[in-house]
N, C-alpha and C positions, 0 to 999 in steps of 0.2 A: 715231324719226321717222322720219317716211316721205321724208323727204331725207337721209340717212345709208343708210337702205337702199336708195333707188332707185341710187345712187353706188355701193353696193359694191361690189369687182371690178372696178369699171371704172377707166379711163382721166380721170376726169376732177376739174379741181381749183373747190374750191370756195371762195369768196370772200367772206367778210362786209366790210358796209358799213352805217355806224349811220346811223342816220335817229330822229330825236323827231319824234314826232309831237305835243308839247307842248314844245317848247323854251324854257328860260328867255329871260325871268321871268313865261311864261305860265303861268296855273294850270292843275297836274296833276291827275288824279281823285280822287275819295274815296271808297273800297271801300264805305263805308256810306250810299252812294247809291241810290235803290231801283233808279234806270233801267239802271245801270250790274249790280247784283247782278241783274237780271231780265235784260238781255244776255246774259250768263254763263250764267245756268241755262236761258235759250232757245237760244243759241248757241254758245259757248264751249265749254260742258261734251260738250253731247254731239259736236260733233265730234271733240275730244279724248278721248274713249271710244275713238269710231269710229274713232281713228286707234292706238289705245293709249297715250296719251302722258299721262300723271300731271302735272295741272295745279290750282292754287289760286288762285283770285282772291284777289292779296295784301292781308292786312289792314292793312299799313303806311298811313296817313293824316296827310295827303294823300300820295297816291302820290309818288315822288323824283324829280325831274328827272337823266337821266341822261347829262349832257355828262362828268362826272368817270369813270364805268367805258365811256363810249367813246374819252374822251383814254385812256386804262390801256388800254384795247381796242390802240390805237396804240404803245402803248410793246410790250405782248404781241404785236403780229404784228410789229415790228424784231427781237424776240428769238426769235422762229421760235413762239410759242404764241398767236396769236392765236385761232386755233379753238377749242383745250381754253378758254381764259379764259373767249371768247364761252358754251360750254357750261355753265363753270360757275358762272359769273354769272347765267345765267338761268335754271339750275335753284333757285341758291338765292334768288332772288325768286320766283320762277310756284313753286316744291315747297316750300320752306323758310321763303319772307315774311320775308326776311332785308334792310336798308333797303341798297338797293345808290346809295345818294342820301350816303352816309358814307362818307368815306376809309378809317377805320378798318377798315370792315365789309368794302371794296371791296381793302385791302391784305391783310386775310386770307384773302380769295379768290385773289389772287394767286400769294402765298406758296405758299396747298395746292396752283396748281397749276405748280411749279417755278419763281414768277421771284421776284429777289431783291426781299426785303419793305422793306429799308430804299431802296433803290433806287427802285423804283414808288412810295412813298410821297415820296417826294423827287419825282420828274416828277410826279405831280398836285397837290400843295403846291405848285411851281413852277409849275406852268398850264404844261409844257414841250412836252403835246403840244397845247394850245389852237388853234393855227394850223391844223395839218394836221386835226385834228378839222372847225374849219369849211369847211375846205376840201372834205372828204369831205362834206358837209351841203351846198354847194353844190351840187354834184356830181350828188347824190339828189334835192333841190329842182329845179334847175334846168337840169340838163343831162339826164337819166335820167327825169325829170320824175316821180319815185315820188310815190306819194298814201297810201299805205296798206301795212299792215305784215301779214303776209310778203311782200314782192313778189319775185319767180324772173327773173329775166333769163340765159333760157339759148340762148346763140347768138345769135339776134334777136329770140326771141321773146318775150317780157315778160307775164309774168303776176301776178296780183294774188288774195292770197288764200293759204289749206291747198289743197294738191290729193294724194291719194294716192302712194303711194308707186308704182303703176303708171301714173297722169298723167305722173309727171315724167320716169319711164321713156320715156315713148312721145313726151315734147318730146327728151326726152336723144337718144335713136338719131334723132329728126326731124330734130336739127339735125348731127347727125355730118354 
């Protein structure tokens, strides 16, 4: 991934922030939609190939809401495993086509990254991190004015969309 390559061997901290394009109860996308398939063929797949990222349009239909995955992220972050958790959930969805809207799927992924399976499932079922997730979303929507994913905030520079390793390195150096 270009971001991981750009920060390699640099004293840079990455903080993932949740952002839901279609928060519950809004409808999510359906991969069988011709428009979505066309968009992926014309832009997502070529960009991913240029960047060396293996990705597929997940066949889960309708695509899952992600609030539970993000609530799980808040727990993982508290346990010091936020970034590895995010990486695993993204790979599960965009490479393995797993339904990350299901607690049992998320619990298995959490266990794979070294989180306590029972405690993780308990916090998701109790919605322990719902308020913390909502606060993070509010920050993204209202304070940081995020409107697209991915969005990178590097120092005082905000950029939307995927960028090459070189472009990210340049911005990091400018902001230092």
